[in-house]
N, CA and C of each residue as an Amber inpcrd file, in Angstrom:
protein
   432
   3.7560000 -19.6990000  -4.8390000   3.4190000 -19.3070000  -6.1870000
   3.2380000 -17.7840000  -6.2460000   3.8970000 -17.1500000  -7.1750000
   3.8300000 -15.6990000  -7.3030000   2.4960000 -15.2580000  -7.9010000
   1.9900000 -14.1390000  -7.4230000   0.6940000 -13.6120000  -7.8680000
   0.8320000 -12.5770000  -8.9740000   2.0320000 -12.1490000  -9.2750000
   2.2510000 -11.0190000 -10.1790000   1.9420000 -11.4020000 -11.6210000
   1.4370000 -10.4430000 -12.3940000   1.0250000 -10.6920000 -13.7720000
   2.1660000 -11.3060000 -14.5740000   1.8230000 -12.4050000 -15.2650000
   2.7510000 -13.1070000 -16.1570000   4.0550000 -13.4720000 -15.4630000
   4.0060000 -13.6750000 -14.1400000   5.2060000 -14.0620000 -13.4060000
   6.2760000 -12.9900000 -13.3550000   5.9310000 -11.7610000 -13.7400000
   6.9000000 -10.6710000 -13.7250000   6.7630000  -9.9000000 -12.4210000
   7.5310000 -10.3060000 -11.4560000   7.5020000  -9.6700000 -10.1460000
   8.0070000  -8.2340000 -10.2630000   7.2450000  -7.2640000  -9.7210000
   7.7570000  -5.8880000  -9.7400000   8.9830000  -5.7880000  -8.8360000
   9.8420000  -4.8460000  -9.1120000  11.0190000  -4.6440000  -8.2610000
  10.7970000  -3.4320000  -7.3730000  11.5190000  -3.3800000  -6.2850000
  11.4730000  -2.2360000  -5.3840000  11.8400000  -0.9630000  -6.1460000
  12.8270000  -1.0540000  -7.0040000  13.2740000   0.1180000  -7.7620000
  12.1670000   0.6420000  -8.6850000  11.5070000  -0.2600000  -9.3960000
  10.4170000   0.1520000 -10.2890000   9.2790000   0.7920000  -9.4890000
   8.8900000   0.1820000  -8.3840000   7.7820000   0.7100000  -7.5860000
   8.1230000   2.0800000  -7.0150000   9.3470000   2.2540000  -6.5330000
   9.7370000   3.5540000  -5.9920000   9.8530000   4.6060000  -7.0900000
  10.3010000   4.2150000  -8.2840000  10.3610000   5.1610000  -9.4080000
   8.9600000   5.6150000  -9.8160000   7.9790000   4.7020000  -9.7920000
   6.6070000   5.0600000 -10.1430000   6.0220000   6.0910000  -9.1710000
   6.5090000   6.0970000  -7.9360000   5.9760000   6.9780000  -6.8990000
   6.5330000   8.3910000  -6.9610000   7.5420000   8.6260000  -7.7870000
   8.1310000   9.9650000  -7.8850000   7.0620000  10.9810000  -8.2730000
   7.1100000  12.1500000  -7.6650000   6.1900000  13.2480000  -7.9600000
   4.7370000  12.9130000  -7.6230000   4.5340000  12.0870000  -6.5980000
   3.1760000  11.7290000  -6.1640000   3.0510000  11.9690000  -4.6580000
   1.8800000  11.7240000  -4.1150000   1.6790000  11.8100000  -2.6690000
   2.6580000  10.8930000  -1.9420000   2.9120000   9.7300000  -2.5040000
   3.8430000   8.7840000  -1.8800000   5.2120000   9.4090000  -1.6760000
   5.6870000  10.1430000  -2.6590000   6.9910000  10.8020000  -2.5340000
   6.9360000  11.8800000  -1.4560000   5.8510000  12.6330000  -1.4120000
   5.7160000  13.6950000  -0.4050000   5.7440000  13.1170000   1.0110000
   5.1110000  11.9550000   1.1970000   5.0660000  11.3160000   2.5190000
   6.2790000  10.4230000   2.7680000   7.1630000  10.3240000   1.7780000
   8.3730000   9.4910000   1.8490000   8.0410000   8.0120000   2.0500000
   6.9830000   7.5550000   1.3800000   6.6420000   6.1320000   1.3680000
   7.6310000   5.4510000   0.4360000   8.2770000   4.4030000   0.9500000
   9.2750000   3.6820000   0.1550000   9.0120000   2.1840000   0.2050000
   8.9220000   1.5940000  -0.9630000   8.8080000   0.1400000  -1.0350000
  10.1650000  -0.4520000  -0.6900000  10.1410000  -1.4940000   0.1420000
  11.4060000  -2.0860000   0.5880000  11.5260000  -3.5720000   0.2630000
  10.3850000  -4.2280000  -0.0640000  10.4390000  -5.6630000  -0.3410000
   9.2480000  -6.0850000  -1.1840000   9.5130000  -7.0090000  -2.0960000
   8.4670000  -7.6300000  -2.9040000   8.6350000  -9.1350000  -2.7530000
   7.6120000  -9.7930000  -2.2170000   7.6430000 -11.2460000  -2.0900000
   6.7710000 -11.8890000  -3.1510000   6.6180000 -13.1880000  -3.0730000
   5.7680000 -13.8910000  -4.0400000   4.3130000 -13.4390000  -3.9620000
   3.8590000 -13.0660000  -2.7580000   2.4500000 -12.6870000  -2.5920000
   2.2630000 -11.4900000  -1.6670000   3.2670000 -10.6240000  -1.5790000
   3.1310000  -9.4460000  -0.7200000   4.0440000  -8.3250000  -1.1850000
   3.7060000  -7.1170000  -0.7280000   4.5450000  -5.9360000  -0.8720000
   4.7970000  -5.3960000   0.5230000   5.9620000  -4.7810000   0.7250000
   6.2700000  -4.1580000   2.0140000   6.8310000  -2.7640000   1.7390000
   6.3650000  -1.7950000   2.5410000   6.8220000  -0.4150000   2.3900000
   6.9110000   0.2530000   3.7570000   7.7030000   1.3250000   3.8160000
   7.8480000   2.0940000   5.0470000   7.3810000   3.5260000   4.8400000
   7.0890000   4.1880000   5.9700000   6.7440000   5.6060000   5.9690000
   7.2390000   6.1900000   7.2900000   7.9070000   7.3470000   7.2500000
   8.3590000   7.9550000   8.5030000   7.2010000   8.5820000   9.2720000
   7.3580000   8.6080000  10.5800000   6.4390000   9.3550000  11.4430000
   7.1850000  10.6400000  11.7870000   6.8240000  11.7140000  11.0990000
   7.5110000  12.9960000  11.2720000   6.5260000  14.1260000  11.0230000
   7.0320000  15.3350000  10.8030000   6.1610000  16.5030000  10.6470000
   5.2060000  16.3810000   9.4670000   5.5010000  15.5440000   8.4940000
   4.6070000  15.3650000   7.3440000   3.4480000  14.4320000   7.6510000
   3.6390000  13.5360000   8.6110000   2.6630000  12.4600000   8.8200000
   2.0170000  12.4740000  10.2090000   2.4320000  13.3950000  11.0800000
   1.8360000  13.4760000  12.4150000   0.6240000  14.3930000  12.4280000
  -0.3130000  14.1040000  13.3170000  -1.4170000  15.0090000  13.5860000
  -0.9400000  16.0740000  14.5910000  -1.7180000  17.1170000  14.8480000
  -1.2790000  18.1750000  15.7660000  -0.9860000  17.6940000  17.1870000
  -1.4580000  16.5080000  17.5440000  -1.2790000  15.9990000  18.9050000
  -0.0330000  15.1410000  19.0510000   0.7850000  15.0930000  17.9890000
   2.0940000  14.4580000  18.0900000   2.1650000  12.9880000  17.7240000
   1.0760000  12.4080000  17.2390000   1.1120000  10.9900000  16.8520000
   0.7440000  10.8560000  15.3700000   1.0540000   9.6930000  14.8270000
   0.7980000   9.4180000  13.4220000  -0.6640000   9.6950000  13.0780000
  -0.8790000  10.4730000  12.0440000  -2.2150000  10.8250000  11.5690000
  -2.8530000   9.5870000  10.9440000  -4.0970000   9.3120000  11.2810000
  -4.8010000   8.1690000  10.6970000  -4.8770000   8.2480000   9.1890000
  -5.0060000   9.4580000   8.6570000  -5.0480000   9.6290000   7.2070000
  -3.7420000   9.2450000   6.5440000  -2.6340000   9.4640000   7.2330000
  -1.3370000   9.0520000   6.6820000  -1.2500000   7.5330000   6.6420000
  -1.7530000   6.8770000   7.6720000  -1.7820000   5.4100000   7.6590000
  -2.6370000   4.8970000   6.5150000  -3.7670000   5.5510000   6.2790000
  -4.6450000   5.1460000   5.1830000  -3.9660000   5.4140000   3.8360000
  -3.2340000   6.5120000   3.7320000  -2.5010000   6.7960000   2.4900000
  -1.4630000   5.7070000   2.2250000  -0.7630000   5.2680000   3.2580000
   0.1900000   4.1650000   3.1030000  -0.5380000   2.9000000   2.6590000
  -1.6400000   2.5780000   3.3190000  -2.3990000   1.3680000   2.9830000
  -2.9210000   1.4210000   1.5470000  -3.4890000   2.5620000   1.1400000
  -4.0350000   2.6560000  -0.2180000  -2.9240000   2.5950000  -1.2560000
  -1.8060000   3.2140000  -0.9740000  -0.6620000   3.1510000  -1.8860000
  -0.2360000   1.7050000  -2.1100000  -0.1320000   0.9640000  -1.0290000
   0.3230000  -0.4220000  -1.1320000  -0.7150000  -1.3040000  -1.8110000
  -1.9830000  -1.1660000  -1.4260000  -3.0220000  -2.0050000  -2.0240000
  -3.2140000  -1.7350000  -3.5000000  -3.2380000  -0.4610000  -3.8790000
  -3.4530000  -0.1510000  -5.2950000  -2.2280000  -0.5130000  -6.1260000
  -1.0470000  -0.3500000  -5.5650000   0.1710000  -0.7420000  -6.2890000
   0.2010000  -2.2500000  -6.4850000  -0.1340000  -2.9940000  -5.4430000
  -0.1890000  -4.4500000  -5.5590000  -1.2100000  -4.8960000  -6.5780000
  -2.3880000  -4.2680000  -6.5650000  -3.4370000  -4.6380000  -7.5120000
  -2.9860000  -4.4250000  -8.9500000  -2.3620000  -3.2850000  -9.2180000
  -1.9000000  -2.9960000 -10.5740000  -0.8160000  -3.9720000 -11.0290000
  -0.0380000  -4.4900000 -10.0980000   1.0190000  -5.4450000 -10.4610000
   0.4510000  -6.8330000 -10.7770000  -0.8390000  -7.0300000 -10.5160000
  -1.4720000  -8.3320000 -10.7630000  -2.2740000  -8.3700000 -12.0640000
  -2.3140000  -7.2710000 -12.7940000  -3.1020000  -7.2220000 -14.0260000
  -2.2140000  -6.8050000 -15.2010000  -2.7160000  -7.0580000 -16.3890000
  -2.0640000  -6.5860000 -17.6080000  -2.3380000  -5.0840000 -17.7030000
  -1.3490000  -4.2610000 -17.3680000  -1.5470000  -2.8120000 -17.3150000
  -1.8160000  -2.1940000 -18.6840000  -1.5280000  -2.9120000 -19.7540000
  -1.8580000  -2.3700000 -21.0750000  -3.3610000  -2.4860000 -21.3540000
  -4.0590000  -3.3420000 -20.6080000  -5.4920000  -3.5660000 -20.8290000
  -6.3810000  -3.1110000 -19.6790000  -5.8340000  -3.0770000 -18.4550000
  -6.6650000  -2.8290000 -17.2730000  -6.0600000  -1.7650000 -16.3650000
  -6.9400000  -1.1490000 -15.5770000  -6.5560000  -0.2560000 -14.4950000
  -7.3170000  -0.6950000 -13.2550000  -6.7350000  -0.4390000 -12.0910000
  -7.3910000  -0.7570000 -10.8240000  -7.6420000   0.5380000 -10.0670000
  -8.8750000   0.6850000  -9.5820000  -9.2720000   1.8880000  -8.8610000
  -9.8450000   1.5020000  -7.5040000  -9.3970000   2.2040000  -6.4750000
  -9.9320000   1.9640000  -5.1400000 -11.4080000   2.3140000  -5.0760000
 -12.2040000   1.4030000  -4.5040000 -13.6370000   1.6510000  -4.3260000
 -13.9850000   1.8970000  -2.8660000 -13.2830000   1.2200000  -1.9730000
 -13.5800000   1.3530000  -0.5480000 -12.3190000   0.9980000   0.2200000
 -12.0730000   1.7590000   1.2800000 -10.9540000   1.4430000   2.1680000
 -11.4240000   1.6930000   3.5900000 -10.9750000   0.8460000   4.4910000
 -11.2470000   1.0940000   5.9070000  -9.9730000   0.8480000   6.6900000
  -9.9370000   1.3720000   7.8860000  -8.7560000   1.2090000   8.7300000
  -9.1720000   1.2250000  10.1900000  -8.5410000   0.3750000  10.9530000
  -8.6750000   0.3880000  12.3980000  -7.3180000   0.7920000  12.9640000
  -7.3060000   1.9120000  13.6740000  -6.0750000   2.4230000  14.2670000
  -5.9870000   1.8560000  15.6800000  -4.9680000   1.0530000  15.9310000
  -4.9010000   0.2480000  17.1450000  -3.9450000   0.7650000  18.2010000
  -2.9110000   1.4900000  17.7750000  -1.8730000   1.9110000  18.7130000
  -1.2290000   3.1810000  18.1710000  -1.0160000   4.1990000  19.0230000
  -0.3860000   5.4260000  18.5280000   1.1170000   5.2320000  18.3130000
   1.6450000   5.9940000  17.3590000   3.0770000   6.0130000  17.0760000
   3.4800000   7.4800000  16.9980000   4.5600000   7.8450000  17.6900000
   4.9550000   9.2530000  17.7010000   6.2540000   9.5360000  16.9530000
   7.0300000   8.5010000  16.6390000   8.2920000   8.7340000  15.9280000
   8.7520000   7.4420000  15.2600000   9.8020000   7.5660000  14.4610000
  10.3930000   6.3970000  13.8080000   9.7520000   6.1100000  12.4630000
   9.8080000   4.8550000  12.0840000   9.2290000   4.3820000  10.8320000
   8.1060000   3.4180000  11.1330000   7.0650000   3.4490000  10.3090000
   6.0800000   2.3760000  10.3170000   6.3040000   1.5700000   9.0440000
   5.9980000   0.2820000   9.1350000   6.1770000  -0.6280000   8.0030000
   4.8630000  -1.3130000   7.7120000   4.4510000  -1.2250000   6.4580000
   3.2190000  -1.8700000   6.0230000   3.5130000  -3.1050000   5.1960000
   2.6770000  -4.1180000   5.3720000   2.7420000  -5.3270000   4.5500000
   1.3660000  -5.5410000   3.9510000   1.3250000  -5.6320000   2.6210000
   0.0590000  -5.7900000   1.8930000   0.0100000  -7.1560000   1.2340000
  -1.1120000  -7.8530000   1.4510000  -1.3560000  -9.1570000   0.8260000
  -2.7880000  -9.2090000   0.3130000  -2.9990000  -9.8900000  -0.8070000
  -4.3660000  -9.9810000  -1.3260000  -5.1790000 -11.0500000  -0.5900000
  -6.4450000 -10.7280000  -0.3820000  -7.4150000 -11.7200000   0.0620000
  -8.1010000 -12.3380000  -1.1510000  -8.2430000 -11.5140000  -2.2060000
  -8.9870000 -11.9360000  -3.4010000  -8.4280000 -11.1980000  -4.6140000
  -8.1080000 -11.9400000  -5.6600000  -7.7320000 -11.3450000  -6.9430000
  -8.6660000 -11.9470000  -7.9810000  -9.6690000 -11.1790000  -8.3680000
 -10.6480000 -11.6520000  -9.3360000 -10.5310000 -10.9200000 -10.6550000
 -11.3930000 -11.2740000 -11.5790000 -11.3720000 -10.6490000 -12.9000000
 -11.8430000  -9.1970000 -12.8550000 -12.7280000  -8.8540000 -11.9250000
 -13.2890000  -7.5020000 -11.8670000 -13.0350000  -6.7750000 -10.5510000
 -12.5350000  -7.4810000  -9.5540000 -12.2510000  -6.8170000  -8.2750000
 -11.1010000  -7.5110000  -7.5560000 -10.4960000  -6.7600000  -6.6640000
  -9.4550000  -7.2920000  -5.7930000  -9.6970000  -6.7460000  -4.3960000
  -9.3370000  -7.5380000  -3.3890000  -9.4070000  -7.1000000  -1.9960000
  -8.0580000  -7.3960000  -1.3670000  -7.4550000  -6.3600000  -0.7940000
  -6.1360000  -6.4700000  -0.1760000  -6.2280000  -6.0940000   1.3010000
  -5.4320000  -6.7730000   2.1230000  -5.3040000  -6.4510000   3.5330000
  -3.9180000  -5.8920000   3.7970000  -3.8530000  -4.8640000   4.6240000
  -2.5930000  -4.2100000   4.9300000  -2.4320000  -4.1270000   6.4410000
  -1.3190000  -4.6350000   6.9480000  -0.9610000  -4.4980000   8.3520000
   0.1590000  -3.4830000   8.4580000   0.0130000  -2.5170000   9.3650000
   1.0390000  -1.5070000   9.5940000   1.5670000  -1.6870000  11.0100000
   2.8970000  -1.7700000  11.1220000   3.5540000  -2.0070000  12.4110000
   4.5810000  -0.9220000  12.7070000   4.7990000  -0.6620000  13.9910000
   5.8100000   0.3060000  14.3920000   7.1860000  -0.3460000  14.4010000
   8.1980000   0.4060000  14.7900000   9.5690000  -0.0850000  14.7800000
   9.8320000  -1.2510000  15.7130000   8.9570000  -1.4490000  16.7040000
   9.0940000  -2.5820000  17.6240000   8.2760000  -3.7830000  17.1800000
   7.6100000  -3.6560000  16.0430000   6.8020000  -4.7560000  15.5230000
   5.3820000  -4.7900000  16.0360000   4.9770000  -3.7830000  16.8260000
   3.6040000  -3.7310000  17.3270000   2.6440000  -3.3420000  16.2020000
   1.5350000  -4.0210000  16.1340000   0.5030000  -3.7130000  15.1420000
  -0.1410000  -2.3750000  15.5040000  -0.0770000  -1.4070000  14.5880000
  -0.6160000  -0.0780000  14.8530000  -1.8810000   0.2170000  14.0650000
  -2.0300000  -0.4280000  12.9110000  -3.1960000  -0.1900000  12.0560000
  -3.4130000  -1.4090000  11.1760000  -4.6580000  -1.7440000  10.9680000
  -5.0120000  -2.7870000  10.0050000  -6.0360000  -2.1830000   9.0540000
  -5.8240000  -2.4250000   7.7700000  -6.6680000  -1.8030000   6.7520000
  -7.0610000  -2.8310000   5.7020000  -8.1850000  -2.5730000   5.0520000
  -8.6230000  -3.4140000   3.9360000  -9.0830000  -2.4880000   2.8170000
  -8.6490000  -2.7880000   1.5980000  -9.0490000  -1.9860000   0.4430000
  -9.6540000  -2.8910000  -0.6210000 -10.7640000  -2.4340000  -1.1990000
 -11.4070000  -3.1030000  -2.3270000 -11.1600000  -2.2550000  -3.5600000
 -10.7040000  -2.9080000  -4.6270000 -10.3840000  -2.2150000  -5.8700000
 -11.1750000  -2.8100000  -7.0230000 -11.6390000  -1.9460000  -7.9110000
 -12.2860000  -2.3880000  -9.1450000 -11.2180000  -2.5450000 -10.2140000
 -11.3230000  -3.5990000 -10.9940000 -10.4550000  -3.7950000 -12.1580000
 -11.2970000  -3.5060000 -13.3830000 -10.9170000  -2.4650000 -14.1270000
 -11.7020000  -2.0400000 -15.2830000 -10.8210000  -2.0010000 -16.5320000
 -11.4530000  -2.2710000 -17.6680000 -10.7230000  -2.2070000 -18.9330000
 -10.3990000  -0.7660000 -19.2710000  -9.2030000  -0.5650000 -19.7880000
  -8.8140000   0.7740000 -20.2430000  -9.6580000   1.1420000 -21.4540000
 -10.0340000   2.4010000 -21.5230000 -10.7630000   2.8810000 -22.7000000
  -9.7490000   3.3150000 -23.7360000 -10.0100000   2.9430000 -24.9650000
  -9.0780000   3.2570000 -26.0590000  -9.2960000   4.6530000 -26.5660000
């Protein structure tokens, strides 16, 4: 069963177009798949996303996780009436990555009327789990 608002699954093209001129574009975060209950995106490990010691910066992993969680949350609500804002995010960095692409998969743990909680797994090109993150988002009514 699809989780997306009114059964209107977002498309990869729409999600990538929304990211133009944002941090996501600067980090080259690209959505690559939308399933019934998940989003998947990639991010390169390069000069934009590495720390000075040559491995993926933890903040870049968190930026990928927050991008995916907040994008997923917004796709689950009526955007004409509600907005979703990140309240808390955490990440456990499990394995260093020095090159290639990392791929994140975001799935909701909870989609409620006032909050959502999403889990994001980030894996390297060999499929090794490199980071696990959880984001809590508030769902608030838009002010007119």
